[in-house]
N, CA, C and O atoms as CSV, one atom per row, in Angstrom:
chain,resi,resn,atom,element,x,y,z
A,1,MET,N,N,0.848,-1.167,0.000
A,1,MET,CA,C,0.000,0.000,0.000
A,1,MET,C,C,0.893,1.229,0.000
A,1,MET,O,O,1.726,1.392,0.891
A,2,ASP,N,N,0.728,2.081,-0.979
A,2,ASP,CA,C,1.574,3.255,-1.142
A,2,ASP,C,C,0.864,4.466,-0.559
A,2,ASP,O,O,0.132,5.168,-1.257
A,3,GLU,N,N,1.087,4.701,0.721
A,3,GLU,CA,C,0.452,5.823,1.411
A,3,GLU,C,C,1.271,7.089,1.205
A,3,GLU,O,O,2.488,7.070,1.387
A,4,PRO,N,N,0.618,8.199,0.825
A,4,PRO,CA,C,1.367,9.458,0.691
A,4,PRO,C,C,1.994,9.856,2.029
A,4,PRO,O,O,1.369,9.718,3.081
A,5,THR,N,N,3.213,10.344,1.982
A,5,THR,CA,C,3.913,10.703,3.222
A,5,THR,C,C,3.255,11.891,3.921
A,5,THR,O,O,3.421,12.065,5.128
A,6,GLU,N,N,2.521,12.699,3.185
A,6,GLU,CA,C,1.849,13.845,3.794
A,6,GLU,C,C,0.820,13.403,4.820
A,6,GLU,O,O,0.565,14.120,5.788
A,7,LEU,N,N,0.226,12.234,4.622
A,7,LEU,CA,C,-0.806,11.755,5.539
A,7,LEU,C,C,-0.247,11.396,6.903
A,7,LEU,O,O,-0.962,11.475,7.902
A,8,GLN,N,N,1.010,11.004,6.963
A,8,GLN,CA,C,1.603,10.612,8.243
A,8,GLN,C,C,1.627,11.772,9.236
A,8,GLN,O,O,1.541,11.554,10.445
A,9,TYR,N,N,1.741,12.984,8.742
A,9,TYR,CA,C,1.874,14.150,9.612
A,9,TYR,C,C,0.637,15.037,9.589
A,9,TYR,O,O,0.644,16.114,10.184
A,10,ASP,N,N,-0.403,14.616,8.929
A,10,ASP,CA,C,-1.619,15.416,8.810
A,10,ASP,C,C,-2.510,15.200,10.038
A,10,ASP,O,O,-2.877,14.071,10.365
A,11,GLY,N,N,-2.843,16.286,10.697
A,11,GLY,CA,C,-3.693,16.208,11.883
A,11,GLY,C,C,-5.088,15.709,11.575
A,11,GLY,O,O,-5.687,15.008,12.391
A,12,TYR,N,N,-5.619,16.059,10.410
A,12,TYR,CA,C,-6.958,15.587,10.035
A,12,TYR,C,C,-6.963,14.068,9.836
A,12,TYR,O,O,-7.919,13.386,10.202
A,13,TRP,N,N,-5.889,13.559,9.255
A,13,TRP,CA,C,-5.789,12.115,9.042
A,13,TRP,C,C,-5.711,11.377,10.373
A,13,TRP,O,O,-6.384,10.365,10.571
A,14,ARG,N,N,-4.886,11.886,11.283
A,14,ARG,CA,C,-4.778,11.258,12.603
A,14,ARG,C,C,-6.096,11.328,13.358
A,14,ARG,O,O,-6.443,10.402,14.091
A,15,THR,N,N,-6.834,12.424,13.184
A,15,THR,CA,C,-8.151,12.529,13.807
A,15,THR,C,C,-9.094,11.481,13.238
A,15,THR,O,O,-9.853,10.860,13.983
A,16,ALA,N,N,-9.055,11.279,11.931
A,16,ALA,CA,C,-9.907,10.264,11.305
A,16,ALA,C,C,-9.546,8.865,11.780
A,16,ALA,O,O,-10.428,8.039,12.014
A,17,VAL,N,N,-8.251,8.596,11.923
A,17,VAL,CA,C,-7.810,7.282,12.392
A,17,VAL,C,C,-8.309,7.037,13.812
A,17,VAL,O,O,-8.853,5.971,14.100
A,18,TRP,N,N,-8.132,8.001,14.693
A,18,TRP,CA,C,-8.571,7.815,16.073
A,18,TRP,C,C,-10.086,7.780,16.188
A,18,TRP,O,O,-10.621,7.056,17.027
A,19,ALA,N,N,-10.785,8.543,15.367
A,19,ALA,CA,C,-12.246,8.494,15.397
A,19,ALA,C,C,-12.750,7.128,14.954
A,19,ALA,O,O,-13.734,6.624,15.497
A,20,LEU,N,N,-12.090,6.528,13.980
A,20,LEU,CA,C,-12.489,5.189,13.555
A,20,LEU,C,C,-12.221,4.170,14.652
A,20,LEU,O,O,-13.015,3.249,14.845
A,21,ARG,N,N,-11.118,4.321,15.373
A,21,ARG,CA,C,-10.836,3.427,16.501
A,21,ARG,C,C,-11.909,3.567,17.582
A,21,ARG,O,O,-12.372,2.568,18.132
A,22,VAL,N,N,-12.301,4.796,17.884
A,22,VAL,CA,C,-13.369,5.024,18.862
A,22,VAL,C,C,-14.688,4.460,18.345
A,22,VAL,O,O,-15.504,3.963,19.121
A,23,GLY,N,N,-14.888,4.538,17.045
A,23,GLY,CA,C,-16.095,3.971,16.449
A,23,GLY,C,C,-16.190,2.468,16.622
A,23,GLY,O,O,-17.278,1.926,16.816
A,24,PHE,N,N,-15.040,1.789,16.550
A,24,PHE,CA,C,-15.043,0.338,16.795
A,24,PHE,C,C,-15.475,0.040,18.229
A,24,PHE,O,O,-16.240,-0.895,18.466
A,25,ILE,N,N,-14.993,0.823,19.175
A,25,ILE,CA,C,-15.387,0.634,20.575
A,25,ILE,C,C,-16.872,0.944,20.749
A,25,ILE,O,O,-17.580,0.227,21.456
A,26,ALA,N,N,-17.340,2.006,20.109
A,26,ALA,CA,C,-18.756,2.357,20.200
A,26,ALA,C,C,-19.633,1.261,19.597
A,26,ALA,O,O,-20.734,1.007,20.086
A,27,LEU,N,N,-19.152,0.618,18.549
A,27,LEU,CA,C,-19.904,-0.490,17.959
A,27,LEU,C,C,-20.011,-1.654,18.937
A,27,LEU,O,O,-21.042,-2.324,18.996
A,28,ALA,N,N,-18.958,-1.896,19.697
A,28,ALA,CA,C,-19.013,-2.936,20.732
A,28,ALA,C,C,-20.018,-2.559,21.818
A,28,ALA,O,O,-20.709,-3.428,22.351
A,29,VAL,N,N,-20.105,-1.271,22.150
A,29,VAL,CA,C,-21.091,-0.807,23.131
A,29,VAL,C,C,-22.504,-0.989,22.583
A,29,VAL,O,O,-23.417,-1.333,23.333
A,30,VAL,N,N,-22.693,-0.762,21.291
A,30,VAL,CA,C,-24.003,-0.980,20.670
A,30,VAL,C,C,-24.404,-2.447,20.784
A,30,VAL,O,O,-25.547,-2.760,21.118
A,31,ILE,N,N,-23.474,-3.333,20.510
A,31,ILE,CA,C,-23.771,-4.767,20.612
A,31,ILE,C,C,-24.103,-5.142,22.054
A,31,ILE,O,O,-25.035,-5.906,22.304
A,32,ALA,N,N,-23.335,-4.598,23.004
A,32,ALA,CA,C,-23.636,-4.849,24.414
A,32,ALA,C,C,-25.001,-4.266,24.787
A,32,ALA,O,O,-25.743,-4.867,25.564
A,33,GLY,N,N,-25.326,-3.113,24.239
A,33,GLY,CA,C,-26.633,-2.497,24.492
A,33,GLY,C,C,-27.773,-3.334,23.950
A,33,GLY,O,O,-28.828,-3.427,24.579
A,34,LEU,N,N,-27.578,-3.942,22.797
A,34,LEU,CA,C,-28.611,-4.831,22.252
A,34,LEU,C,C,-28.818,-6.049,23.152
A,34,LEU,O,O,-29.949,-6.474,23.386
A,35,ILE,N,N,-27.725,-6.597,23.647
A,35,ILE,CA,C,-27.830,-7.753,24.544
A,35,ILE,C,C,-28.547,-7.365,25.831
A,35,ILE,O,O,-29.413,-8.095,26.313
A,36,VAL,N,N,-28.181,-6.206,26.385
A,36,VAL,CA,C,-28.822,-5.743,27.613
A,36,VAL,C,C,-30.300,-5.463,27.382
A,36,VAL,O,O,-31.136,-5.783,28.228
A,37,MET,N,N,-30.621,-4.871,26.246
A,37,MET,CA,C,-32.016,-4.549,25.947
A,37,MET,C,C,-32.843,-5.824,25.768
A,37,MET,O,O,-33.982,-5.894,26.231
A,38,TRP,N,N,-32.277,-6.829,25.103
A,38,TRP,CA,C,-33.004,-8.079,24.907
A,38,TRP,C,C,-33.201,-8.845,26.213
A,38,TRP,O,O,-34.122,-9.653,26.335
A,39,SER,N,N,-32.330,-8.585,27.185
A,39,SER,CA,C,-32.483,-9.270,28.470
A,39,SER,C,C,-33.523,-8.594,29.351
A,39,SER,O,O,-33.789,-9.065,30.457
A,40,GLY,N,N,-34.113,-7.506,28.888
A,40,GLY,CA,C,-35.215,-6.864,29.601
A,40,GLY,C,C,-34.844,-5.600,30.340
A,40,GLY,O,O,-35.669,-5.063,31.079
A,41,SER,N,N,-33.639,-5.110,30.169
A,41,SER,CA,C,-33.215,-3.897,30.850
A,41,SER,C,C,-33.545,-2.674,29.988
A,41,SER,O,O,-34.079,-2.793,28.885
A,42,THR,N,N,-33.215,-1.514,30.516
A,42,THR,CA,C,-33.475,-0.277,29.775
A,42,THR,C,C,-32.474,-0.108,28.630
A,42,THR,O,O,-31.345,-0.591,28.720
A,43,PRO,N,N,-32.873,0.562,27.573
A,43,PRO,CA,C,-32.015,0.668,26.384
A,43,PRO,C,C,-31.018,1.831,26.427
A,43,PRO,O,O,-30.583,2.286,25.370
A,44,TRP,N,N,-30.646,2.319,27.596
A,44,TRP,CA,C,-29.748,3.476,27.634
A,44,TRP,C,C,-28.344,3.134,27.147
A,44,TRP,O,O,-27.669,3.991,26.577
A,45,VAL,N,N,-27.891,1.895,27.360
A,45,VAL,CA,C,-26.560,1.505,26.875
A,45,VAL,C,C,-26.556,1.530,25.343
A,45,VAL,O,O,-25.591,1.972,24.721
A,46,LEU,N,N,-27.641,1.050,24.752
A,46,LEU,CA,C,-27.769,1.071,23.295
A,46,LEU,C,C,-27.768,2.504,22.774
A,46,LEU,O,O,-27.125,2.802,21.767
A,47,ALA,N,N,-28.487,3.388,23.457
A,47,ALA,CA,C,-28.548,4.790,23.026
A,47,ALA,C,C,-27.172,5.458,23.106
A,47,ALA,O,O,-26.785,6.195,22.199
A,48,VAL,N,N,-26.443,5.201,24.179
A,48,VAL,CA,C,-25.101,5.780,24.315
A,48,VAL,C,C,-24.183,5.256,23.211
A,48,VAL,O,O,-23.415,6.019,22.624
A,49,GLY,N,N,-24.264,3.960,22.931
A,49,GLY,CA,C,-23.445,3.383,21.877
A,49,GLY,C,C,-23.773,3.949,20.507
A,49,GLY,O,O,-22.876,4.234,19.714
A,50,GLU,N,N,-25.066,4.112,20.231
A,50,GLU,CA,C,-25.470,4.655,18.926
A,50,GLU,C,C,-25.007,6.099,18.753
A,50,GLU,O,O,-24.495,6.473,17.698
A,51,ILE,N,N,-25.191,6.903,19.794
A,51,ILE,CA,C,-24.776,8.308,19.703
A,51,ILE,C,C,-23.261,8.399,19.551
A,51,ILE,O,O,-22.758,9.200,18.763
A,52,SER,N,N,-22.540,7.580,20.303
A,52,SER,CA,C,-21.076,7.578,20.197
A,52,SER,C,C,-20.626,7.130,18.813
A,52,SER,O,O,-19.702,7.709,18.241
A,53,TRP,N,N,-21.273,6.105,18.274
A,53,TRP,CA,C,-20.890,5.607,16.952
A,53,TRP,C,C,-21.172,6.644,15.873
A,53,TRP,O,O,-20.345,6.856,14.986
A,54,LEU,N,N,-22.322,7.286,15.941
A,54,LEU,CA,C,-22.645,8.312,14.943
A,54,LEU,C,C,-21.674,9.488,15.019
A,54,LEU,O,O,-21.258,10.018,13.989
A,55,THR,N,N,-21.315,9.892,16.229
A,55,THR,CA,C,-20.358,10.987,16.390
A,55,THR,C,C,-18.989,10.597,15.838
A,55,THR,O,O,-18.355,11.377,15.127
A,56,ALA,N,N,-18.541,9.396,16.166
A,56,ALA,CA,C,-17.244,8.932,15.668
A,56,ALA,C,C,-17.253,8.814,14.143
A,56,ALA,O,O,-16.263,9.142,13.490
A,57,ALA,N,N,-18.361,8.349,13.580
A,57,ALA,CA,C,-18.453,8.226,12.126
A,57,ALA,C,C,-18.388,9.602,11.459
A,57,ALA,O,O,-17.731,9.760,10.430
A,58,PHE,N,N,-19.058,10.585,12.034
A,58,PHE,CA,C,-19.030,11.929,11.472
A,58,PHE,C,C,-17.626,12.526,11.539
A,58,PHE,O,O,-17.152,13.112,10.565
A,59,VAL,N,N,-16.964,12.378,12.683
A,59,VAL,CA,C,-15.610,12.929,12.843
A,59,VAL,C,C,-14.630,12.222,11.907
A,59,VAL,O,O,-13.773,12.867,11.302
A,60,ALA,N,N,-14.753,10.908,11.788
A,60,ALA,CA,C,-13.866,10.160,10.889
A,60,ALA,C,C,-14.079,10.581,9.437
A,60,ALA,O,O,-13.113,10.756,8.694
A,61,LEU,N,N,-15.325,10.744,9.033
A,61,LEU,CA,C,-15.611,11.162,7.661
A,61,LEU,C,C,-15.089,12.567,7.387
A,61,LEU,O,O,-14.508,12.824,6.333
A,62,ALA,N,N,-15.297,13.471,8.335
A,62,ALA,CA,C,-14.813,14.838,8.151
A,62,ALA,C,C,-13.284,14.876,8.074
A,62,ALA,O,O,-12.726,15.556,7.213
A,63,GLY,N,N,-12.613,14.156,8.960
A,63,GLY,CA,C,-11.151,14.109,8.925
A,63,GLY,C,C,-10.633,13.487,7.641
A,63,GLY,O,O,-9.650,13.957,7.067
A,64,PHE,N,N,-11.293,12.432,7.192
A,64,PHE,CA,C,-10.918,11.759,5.948
A,64,PHE,C,C,-11.025,12.720,4.766
A,64,PHE,O,O,-10.099,12.838,3.964
A,65,LEU,N,N,-12.154,13.397,4.669
A,65,LEU,CA,C,-12.373,14.301,3.528
A,65,LEU,C,C,-11.414,15.495,3.560
A,65,LEU,O,O,-10.905,15.903,2.517
A,66,TRP,N,N,-11.163,16.062,4.753
A,66,TRP,CA,C,-10.228,17.184,4.840
A,66,TRP,C,C,-8.813,16.751,4.502
A,66,TRP,O,O,-8.090,17.467,3.809
A,67,ALA,N,N,-8.415,15.586,4.989
A,67,ALA,CA,C,-7.071,15.089,4.685
A,67,ALA,C,C,-6.914,14.847,3.194
A,67,ALA,O,O,-5.867,15.155,2.625
A,68,ARG,N,N,-7.934,14.304,2.555
A,68,ARG,CA,C,-7.873,14.061,1.111
A,68,ARG,C,C,-7.822,15.384,0.351
A,68,ARG,O,O,-7.109,15.514,-0.644
A,69,HIS,N,N,-8.581,16.352,0.828
A,69,HIS,CA,C,-8.619,17.659,0.173
A,69,HIS,C,C,-7.258,18.353,0.230
A,69,HIS,O,O,-6.896,19.077,-0.698
A,70,LEU,N,N,-6.506,18.141,1.300
A,70,LEU,CA,C,-5.213,18.823,1.464
A,70,LEU,C,C,-4.061,18.128,0.737
A,70,LEU,O,O,-2.955,18.666,0.691
A,71,LEU,N,N,-4.296,16.959,0.176
A,71,LEU,CA,C,-3.241,16.270,-0.581
A,71,LEU,C,C,-3.000,16.979,-1.907
A,71,LEU,O,O,-3.897,17.648,-2.420
A,72,PRO,N,N,-1.795,16.842,-2.472
A,72,PRO,CA,C,-1.539,17.426,-3.791
A,72,PRO,C,C,-2.447,16.803,-4.856
A,72,PRO,O,O,-3.005,15.724,-4.658
A,73,THR,N,N,-2.580,17.493,-5.973
A,73,THR,CA,C,-3.595,17.154,-6.971
A,73,THR,C,C,-3.611,15.739,-7.523
A,73,THR,O,O,-4.722,15.264,-7.761
A,74,PRO,N,N,-2.569,15.022,-7.754
A,74,PRO,CA,C,-2.827,13.624,-8.138
A,74,PRO,C,C,-3.170,12.808,-6.886
A,74,PRO,O,O,-2.370,12.004,-6.408
A,75,ARG,N,N,-4.388,13.041,-6.369
A,75,ARG,CA,C,-4.827,12.398,-5.125
A,75,ARG,C,C,-5.175,10.935,-5.356
A,75,ARG,O,O,-5.620,10.557,-6.440
A,76,PRO,N,N,-4.973,10.125,-4.342
A,76,PRO,CA,C,-5.436,8.737,-4.454
A,76,PRO,C,C,-6.961,8.706,-4.487
A,76,PRO,O,O,-7.621,9.647,-4.046
A,77,GLY,N,N,-7.501,7.635,-5.007
A,77,GLY,CA,C,-8.947,7.489,-5.063
A,77,GLY,C,C,-9.546,7.247,-3.682
A,77,GLY,O,O,-8.831,6.958,-2.722
A,78,PHE,N,N,-10.869,7.370,-3.600
A,78,PHE,CA,C,-11.557,7.170,-2.326
A,78,PHE,C,C,-11.357,5.749,-1.799
A,78,PHE,O,O,-11.154,5.561,-0.599
A,79,TRP,N,N,-11.413,4.739,-2.686
A,79,TRP,CA,C,-11.289,3.354,-2.246
A,79,TRP,C,C,-9.904,3.080,-1.685
A,79,TRP,O,O,-9.775,2.459,-0.631
A,80,SER,N,N,-8.879,3.532,-2.368
A,80,SER,CA,C,-7.529,3.268,-1.866
A,80,SER,C,C,-7.275,4.023,-0.574
A,80,SER,O,O,-6.600,3.507,0.317
A,81,MET,N,N,-7.806,5.241,-0.455
A,81,MET,CA,C,-7.639,5.978,0.794
A,81,MET,C,C,-8.430,5.335,1.921
A,81,MET,O,O,-8.006,5.363,3.076
A,82,ARG,N,N,-9.561,4.762,1.593
A,82,ARG,CA,C,-10.345,4.081,2.621
A,82,ARG,C,C,-9.565,2.890,3.168
A,82,ARG,O,O,-9.548,2.654,4.376
A,83,PHE,N,N,-8.921,2.145,2.279
A,83,PHE,CA,C,-8.105,1.020,2.733
A,83,PHE,C,C,-6.896,1.506,3.540
A,83,PHE,O,O,-6.482,0.842,4.490
A,84,MET,N,N,-6.324,2.666,3.167
A,84,MET,CA,C,-5.236,3.242,3.952
A,84,MET,C,C,-5.711,3.598,5.354
A,84,MET,O,O,-4.999,3.376,6.333
A,85,LEU,N,N,-6.920,4.154,5.447
A,85,LEU,CA,C,-7.479,4.527,6.746
A,85,LEU,C,C,-7.701,3.302,7.621
A,85,LEU,O,O,-7.368,3.313,8.806
A,86,ILE,N,N,-8.256,2.259,7.047
A,86,ILE,CA,C,-8.479,1.029,7.813
A,86,ILE,C,C,-7.137,0.425,8.226
A,86,ILE,O,O,-6.987,-0.052,9.351
A,87,HIS,N,N,-6.172,0.447,7.321
A,87,HIS,CA,C,-4.839,-0.089,7.626
A,87,HIS,C,C,-4.193,0.688,8.772
A,87,HIS,O,O,-3.626,0.086,9.684
A,88,ASP,N,N,-4.274,2.015,8.735
A,88,ASP,CA,C,-3.693,2.828,9.802
A,88,ASP,C,C,-4.439,2.652,11.120
A,88,ASP,O,O,-3.852,2.799,12.191
A,89,THR,N,N,-5.717,2.342,11.047
A,89,THR,CA,C,-6.513,2.183,12.255
A,89,THR,C,C,-6.157,0.911,13.007
A,89,THR,O,O,-6.102,0.916,14.237
A,90,VAL,N,N,-5.916,-0.170,12.293
A,90,VAL,CA,C,-5.673,-1.447,12.961
A,90,VAL,C,C,-4.204,-1.684,13.295
A,90,VAL,O,O,-3.898,-2.605,14.052
A,91,ARG,N,N,-3.306,-0.900,12.768
A,91,ARG,CA,C,-1.897,-1.097,13.107
A,91,ARG,C,C,-1.444,0.038,14.013
A,91,ARG,O,O,-1.861,1.186,13.859
A,92,ALA,N,N,-0.581,-0.310,14.960
A,92,ALA,CA,C,0.001,0.689,15.852
A,92,ALA,C,C,1.425,0.952,15.397
A,92,ALA,O,O,2.183,0.021,15.123
A,93,ARG,N,N,1.779,2.207,15.321
A,93,ARG,CA,C,3.113,2.588,14.888
A,93,ARG,C,C,3.875,3.126,16.081
A,93,ARG,O,O,3.375,3.996,16.794
A,94,SER,N,N,5.047,2.634,16.301
A,94,SER,CA,C,5.848,3.105,17.448
A,94,SER,C,C,6.418,4.482,17.142
A,94,SER,O,O,6.455,4.905,15.986
A,95,SER,N,N,6.858,5.174,18.177
A,95,SER,CA,C,7.395,6.504,17.981
A,95,SER,C,C,8.695,6.497,17.203
A,95,SER,O,O,9.047,7.502,16.584
A,96,ALA,N,N,9.430,5.366,17.220
A,96,ALA,CA,C,10.675,5.272,16.444
A,96,ALA,C,C,10.393,5.252,14.955
A,96,ALA,O,O,11.227,5.706,14.171
A,97,GLN,N,N,9.248,4.742,14.544
A,97,GLN,CA,C,8.919,4.689,13.124
A,97,GLN,C,C,8.408,6.015,12.605
A,97,GLN,O,O,8.420,6.231,11.393
A,98,ARG,N,N,7.966,6.900,13.453
A,98,ARG,CA,C,7.386,8.173,13.015
A,98,ARG,C,C,8.443,9.167,12.537
A,98,ARG,O,O,8.135,10.033,11.718
A,99,SER,N,N,9.634,9.070,13.009
A,99,SER,CA,C,10.643,10.059,12.630
A,99,SER,C,C,11.319,9.730,11.331
A,99,SER,O,O,12.193,10.473,10.885
């Protein structure tokens, strides 16, 4: 995967990566909320998970679009950038690799 080097230092890109990570956690809260709701409890856990997931999705989308907009004109396509975002989200980079 040939990721543009500008994305490594872009604050919008890092915001999108972290928002997607938070979105994964919020999705787990949604699943837990569904289980709790089906067991007969109140649906507040589900509501918190849904609101958190929607917020994380909005922040990730906004960061993604701003980061793409700030790249030089031969920009990568949406699909390849989406795969870059998912790749950056699931891998952790040590501070030695950032420099």
